[in-house]
C-alpha positions as CSV (number, residue, x, y, z in Angstrom):
1,M,-57.1,-32.1,78.0
2,G,-57.4,-31.7,81.9
3,Q,-60.5,-32.1,83.5
4,P,-63.2,-28.9,83.1
5,E,-64.2,-26.7,85.7
6,S,-68.0,-27.3,87.2
7,V,-70.7,-27.1,85.2
8,L,-73.4,-24.3,86.2
9,V,-77.2,-25.8,85.9
10,L,-79.3,-23.1,86.5
11,G,-82.6,-24.6,87.4
12,G,-80.6,-27.9,88.6
13,S,-82.9,-28.7,91.3
14,G,-86.3,-28.9,88.5
15,Q,-87.0,-32.3,86.6
16,A,-84.9,-31.3,83.7
17,G,-82.1,-30.0,85.5
18,R,-81.6,-32.5,88.1
19,T,-82.1,-35.8,85.5
20,T,-79.4,-34.1,83.2
21,A,-77.4,-33.6,86.3
22,A,-77.6,-37.3,87.0
23,L,-77.1,-38.7,83.5
24,L,-73.9,-36.4,83.2
25,R,-72.7,-37.9,86.8
26,R,-73.3,-41.1,85.0
27,W,-71.4,-40.6,81.9
28,H,-68.9,-38.6,83.5
29,P,-68.1,-39.3,87.0
30,A,-65.4,-37.1,87.8
31,L,-67.1,-33.8,86.0
32,P,-67.7,-31.3,88.6
33,L,-71.3,-29.7,88.8
34,T,-72.8,-26.9,90.4
35,I,-76.8,-27.1,91.1
36,A,-78.2,-23.5,91.0
37,A,-81.5,-23.2,92.4
38,R,-83.7,-20.0,94.2
39,D,-84.2,-22.7,97.1
40,L,-80.3,-23.8,98.7
41,D,-81.8,-26.8,100.3
42,R,-83.4,-28.1,97.6
43,A,-80.2,-27.5,95.6
44,Q,-78.1,-29.0,98.1
45,R,-80.3,-32.5,98.4
46,V,-79.6,-32.8,94.6
47,A,-75.9,-32.2,95.3
48,D,-76.0,-34.6,97.8
49,D,-77.3,-37.4,95.6
50,L,-74.8,-36.8,92.7
51,G,-71.5,-36.6,94.6
52,A,-69.0,-34.5,93.8
53,A,-71.5,-31.6,93.3
54,T,-71.9,-28.0,94.9
55,A,-75.3,-26.3,95.6
56,V,-75.6,-22.6,95.0
57,T,-78.2,-20.1,95.1
58,V,-79.1,-17.8,91.8
59,D,-80.4,-14.8,91.3
60,L,-81.8,-14.4,87.6
61,C,-82.6,-11.1,88.1
62,R,-79.1,-10.2,88.4
63,S,-76.4,-9.8,86.0
64,D,-74.1,-11.8,87.9
65,L,-76.4,-14.3,89.0
66,G,-75.8,-13.5,92.4
67,L,-72.8,-16.2,92.3
68,P,-70.0,-15.5,94.6
69,A,-66.9,-13.8,92.8
70,G,-64.3,-15.7,91.7
71,H,-65.8,-19.1,91.1
72,R,-65.0,-20.9,87.6
73,Y,-67.3,-22.8,85.6
74,S,-67.0,-24.3,82.8
75,A,-70.6,-24.0,80.7
76,V,-73.6,-22.2,81.9
77,V,-77.0,-24.6,81.4
78,A,-80.1,-23.1,81.4
79,A,-82.3,-25.8,82.6
80,L,-85.3,-22.9,83.1
81,W,-86.6,-20.1,81.0
82,D,-83.7,-17.6,81.2
83,D,-86.4,-14.7,80.8
84,R,-83.7,-11.7,81.4
85,L,-80.9,-13.9,79.8
86,N,-78.7,-13.2,82.5
87,G,-77.6,-16.6,82.4
88,L,-76.4,-16.0,78.8
89,H,-74.9,-12.7,79.8
90,Y,-72.8,-14.1,82.1
91,A,-71.8,-16.8,79.9
92,Q,-70.8,-14.3,77.4
93,H,-69.1,-12.1,80.3
94,H,-66.6,-15.0,81.3
95,G,-65.9,-16.5,77.6
96,L,-68.5,-19.4,79.0
97,P,-70.4,-22.3,76.7
98,Y,-74.3,-21.6,77.0
99,L,-77.5,-24.1,76.2
100,S,-81.0,-23.2,76.9
101,I,-84.1,-25.5,76.3
102,S,-86.8,-23.2,77.2
103,S,-86.7,-20.6,74.9
104,G,-90.1,-21.2,72.3
105,L,-89.3,-20.8,68.4
106,A,-91.1,-17.5,68.8
107,E,-88.7,-16.3,71.5
108,I,-85.0,-17.5,70.5
109,A,-84.8,-13.9,68.4
110,P,-83.3,-12.2,71.9
111,E,-80.4,-15.4,72.0
112,V,-79.8,-15.1,68.6
113,V,-79.3,-11.3,68.7
114,A,-77.1,-11.5,71.8
115,G,-75.0,-13.9,70.0
116,A,-74.6,-12.0,66.8
117,Q,-73.6,-8.8,68.6
118,R,-71.0,-10.6,70.6
119,A,-70.1,-13.2,68.2
120,D,-66.4,-14.1,69.6
121,A,-68.0,-14.0,73.4
122,S,-68.8,-17.6,73.7
123,P,-70.5,-20.8,72.0
124,I,-74.2,-20.8,72.3
125,L,-76.2,-23.8,71.7
126,V,-80.0,-23.3,71.2
127,A,-81.9,-26.4,72.1
128,S,-85.1,-25.5,72.6
129,H,-86.5,-28.4,70.3
130,W,-88.8,-31.3,71.5
131,C,-86.6,-32.8,74.2
132,A,-83.6,-30.3,73.6
133,G,-83.0,-31.7,70.0
134,S,-82.9,-35.5,70.9
135,I,-86.1,-36.0,68.5
136,V,-84.1,-34.3,65.5
137,L,-81.0,-36.8,66.0
138,A,-83.1,-39.5,66.1
139,A,-84.5,-38.3,62.4
140,L,-81.5,-37.5,61.2
141,D,-80.4,-41.0,61.9
142,S,-83.2,-42.3,60.1
143,A,-82.6,-40.2,57.1
144,R,-78.7,-41.5,56.7
145,E,-80.2,-44.4,54.3
146,F,-81.8,-41.7,51.8
147,E,-80.4,-40.3,48.9
148,R,-83.1,-37.6,49.0
149,V,-85.8,-36.7,51.6
150,D,-88.5,-35.3,50.1
151,S,-90.6,-35.2,53.4
152,I,-90.2,-35.4,57.1
153,R,-93.4,-35.5,59.7
154,I,-93.3,-35.7,63.3
155,G,-95.9,-36.9,65.5
156,A,-95.4,-36.7,69.0
157,L,-97.9,-38.2,72.0
158,L,-97.0,-36.7,75.3
159,D,-99.1,-37.8,78.3
160,E,-101.3,-35.1,79.6
161,Q,-99.3,-36.0,83.2
162,D,-96.0,-35.7,81.8
163,T,-95.7,-31.9,81.0
164,G,-93.0,-31.6,83.7
165,G,-92.7,-29.8,86.8
166,P,-94.0,-25.9,87.1
167,A,-91.3,-24.5,84.9
168,G,-92.5,-27.1,82.0
169,T,-95.6,-26.3,82.1
170,A,-95.4,-22.5,82.6
171,D,-92.9,-22.9,79.1
172,L,-96.2,-24.5,77.4
173,E,-98.8,-22.2,78.4
174,R,-96.2,-19.2,77.4
175,W,-95.6,-20.7,73.8
176,S,-99.5,-21.1,73.3
177,T,-99.8,-17.6,73.8
178,A,-97.1,-16.6,71.9
179,T,-99.0,-18.6,69.0
180,S,-101.4,-21.2,68.2
181,A,-100.2,-21.2,64.7
182,G,-97.7,-24.3,63.6
183,L,-94.8,-23.7,61.5
184,V,-94.6,-26.1,58.3
185,R,-92.3,-26.2,55.3
186,R,-94.4,-26.9,52.4
187,D,-92.7,-27.2,48.7
188,G,-89.6,-25.5,50.1
189,V,-91.6,-22.8,52.2
190,F,-91.8,-22.4,55.6
191,S,-95.3,-21.2,56.2
192,W,-97.7,-20.9,59.0
193,V,-100.8,-22.7,59.3
194,N,-104.0,-22.5,61.8
195,G,-107.2,-23.9,62.1
196,P,-108.0,-26.9,60.2
197,D,-105.0,-26.4,58.2
198,A,-103.1,-27.1,61.8
199,Q,-105.1,-30.3,63.0
200,T,-104.2,-33.3,62.8
201,D,-104.3,-36.8,64.2
202,V,-101.6,-38.6,65.2
203,T,-101.7,-42.2,65.7
204,G,-99.9,-44.1,68.4
205,L,-98.0,-47.6,68.6
206,D,-101.0,-49.0,69.6
207,G,-103.3,-47.7,66.5
208,T,-105.1,-45.1,69.1
209,A,-105.4,-41.7,67.1
210,W,-105.3,-38.8,69.2
211,S,-106.2,-35.4,68.0
212,G,-103.0,-33.2,67.6
213,Q,-102.2,-30.2,65.6
214,G,-99.2,-28.7,63.8
215,I,-96.8,-26.5,66.2
216,A,-94.1,-24.0,65.8
217,I,-91.1,-25.7,66.8
218,L,-87.4,-25.4,66.1
219,D,-87.1,-28.9,65.2
220,V,-89.2,-27.5,61.3
221,P,-86.4,-25.8,60.5
222,S,-83.5,-27.5,61.7
223,L,-84.6,-31.0,59.8
224,A,-85.6,-29.2,57.0
225,L,-82.4,-27.4,56.4
226,A,-80.2,-30.3,57.5
227,T,-81.8,-32.6,55.1
228,G,-83.1,-30.3,52.4
229,A,-86.1,-31.6,52.6
230,P,-88.9,-29.4,50.9
231,N,-92.2,-30.4,53.1
232,V,-91.5,-30.7,57.2
233,R,-94.1,-30.6,59.6
234,F,-94.2,-31.4,63.3
235,D,-97.3,-32.4,65.3
236,F,-98.4,-32.6,68.9
237,A,-101.1,-34.4,70.8
238,L,-101.7,-34.3,74.3
239,G,-103.6,-37.4,76.3
240,E,-103.4,-40.7,77.9
241,S,-100.2,-42.4,76.9
242,A,-99.9,-46.1,76.6
243,G,-97.7,-46.8,79.7
244,R,-100.5,-45.0,81.7
245,R,-103.2,-47.2,80.2
246,R,-101.8,-50.1,81.3
247,G,-101.3,-48.7,84.7
248,E,-97.7,-47.7,84.5
249,H,-95.3,-44.5,84.5
250,P,-96.4,-42.4,81.7
251,S,-94.8,-43.0,78.8
252,V,-94.1,-40.9,75.5
253,E,-94.3,-41.9,72.2
254,V,-92.5,-40.0,68.8
255,R,-93.5,-41.2,65.3
256,I,-91.0,-40.2,62.6
257,D,-92.0,-40.6,58.9
258,L,-89.6,-40.0,56.4
259,D,-90.2,-40.3,52.5
260,G,-87.8,-39.8,49.4
261,T,-85.4,-42.1,47.4
262,D,-82.4,-44.2,47.8
263,A,-79.3,-44.1,46.4
264,T,-80.6,-45.8,43.0
265,G,-83.3,-43.5,42.7
266,A,-86.0,-46.0,43.7
267,P,-88.8,-44.4,46.2
268,L,-88.0,-45.1,50.1
269,R,-90.0,-44.9,52.9
270,R,-89.2,-45.0,57.0
271,S,-91.9,-44.7,59.5
272,R,-90.5,-46.0,63.2
273,Y,-91.6,-44.9,66.8
274,L,-89.1,-43.8,69.2
275,V,-90.6,-44.4,72.5
276,H,-89.5,-44.5,76.3
277,P,-91.3,-46.2,78.9
278,A,-90.5,-43.1,81.5
279,G,-91.7,-40.3,79.3
280,Q,-90.5,-37.5,78.0
281,R,-87.6,-36.3,80.8
282,P,-85.2,-38.7,80.2
283,L,-85.0,-38.2,76.4
284,T,-85.1,-34.1,77.4
285,A,-82.1,-35.4,79.8
286,V,-79.7,-36.9,77.0
287,G,-80.5,-34.0,74.9
288,I,-78.9,-31.4,77.2
289,A,-76.3,-33.5,78.4
290,L,-74.9,-34.5,74.9
291,G,-75.0,-30.7,74.3
292,V,-73.3,-30.1,77.3
293,E,-70.5,-32.9,76.7
294,R,-70.0,-31.5,73.2
295,L,-69.7,-27.8,74.4
296,I,-67.0,-28.1,77.2
297,G,-64.8,-30.5,75.1
298,L,-65.2,-34.0,76.5
299,R,-66.7,-35.3,73.0
300,G,-65.3,-33.8,70.1
301,A,-63.3,-31.0,68.9
302,A,-63.8,-27.2,70.7
303,V,-66.8,-25.5,69.7
304,P,-66.3,-22.4,68.2
305,P,-68.0,-18.6,69.2
306,G,-71.5,-18.4,67.5
307,V,-75.0,-19.5,67.6
308,H,-75.2,-23.2,66.8
309,T,-77.9,-26.0,66.9
310,P,-78.0,-29.5,68.1
311,E,-77.7,-31.3,64.6
312,S,-74.8,-28.5,64.1
313,L,-72.9,-30.2,66.6
314,L,-74.0,-33.5,67.4
315,D,-73.5,-36.9,66.1
316,P,-77.2,-38.6,65.0
317,G,-75.8,-42.0,65.7
318,Y,-74.2,-41.5,68.7
319,A,-77.2,-39.7,69.9
320,V,-79.3,-42.9,69.1
321,E,-76.9,-44.9,71.4
322,R,-77.4,-42.6,74.0
323,L,-81.0,-42.5,74.1
324,V,-81.1,-46.7,73.7
325,E,-78.8,-46.6,76.8
326,S,-81.1,-44.4,78.6
327,G,-83.9,-46.4,78.2
328,A,-85.4,-45.6,74.9
329,T,-86.4,-48.1,71.9
330,F,-87.1,-47.6,68.1
331,V,-90.0,-49.4,66.6
332,D,-90.9,-49.9,62.9
333,A,-94.2,-48.6,62.5
334,P,-96.8,-51.3,61.4
335,G,-96.5,-51.4,57.7
336,D,-93.0,-50.0,57.3
C-alpha cells in the first residue's frame, strides 16, 4: 500500500500526544503527522522537533474541529479527553479510524453508542485502558503458556509525580468523581467493590507495600473476556516510586499475577513486573502508537468499521517487543 495521509493527533503538544508522535516518527520516519492543539506555537515546536510534521490549531467545540477544509488525514487520535465527541464525529464524517484514551470505564458509553449508531462509518479503537492497553497486552502475552486461566490480578504502582500533565491530572480527578468503586470479576460475575473490599496492598519489586485499591478500569473486562478468567482484579496505588527514592526519574511498576493450569492440567502460576524507569508516559505512548500503526494499515490487515479494543486488534507478543524496545523490562516477581 502507499504512504498514508497524515495522522491527526488531537492534544499533540501534551505529554501523551507528543511522546506518541515521537515514537511514531521513530517507527515510521516517513509517516506524516499533524500536531493539533489550541496553542499553535506549542504545536509548531513539537512539529519542528519531529520533522515531516505540521501544526494546526484545533477547536474541540466545533464539529469540524476548526480545521481548514480540504485537509486529508488517515486517522484521528484523541490524546486528550474528547469531551464533546467532535473528534469522533469528525472521524466518522470523513470515514477515518479514531482512537481515544481518556474516556474512563464509566465514560465510554457515548463512544460505544456513537459507534453503534453509525456502525459502518469508521473503526473506533477504545483504548482508555491503563497505559492505552499496554498492560492488557503484556498480561495476555504471559497468559499464552496457560491452558486455563483462573485468575488475573494487576497491581499498578504510579509515582505521585508521574500522573501526566494537566490533562492527565484532570482525567484522574474526573474518573474519581464518576465512581470510587472498583470493578472486579469474581467467580465469573462482574461486580462493584467499595470500602474494605476495594482496599488492598500493592507490593513493589523491592518489597515495599503500597496502600492501594481496586479501580474501575477497562483492563478488567478486556482481560476477563479475552482469557475466560472468572476472577480478575486491577489494583492501583500512588506514592513515591523506587526510581524517585533512588534520586532518579519517577518510575512505574506493574505487577501481573496469573493463576491457572498448564497443558497437562497441572497448577501454574506466573508473577512478573513490568517496569519502566521513565514512568508511565512511554508505556502509554507505545499503546497508542501500536493502535495507530494497526488502524492505518502499517501492520496487519485493514481494520473494519466498528468498535474495537486493543486486545482485539493487537498481537501481545509484538506489543511486548515494542515495550522492551522503549526501555521497559520484565522481571520475575520474587518467589515465582
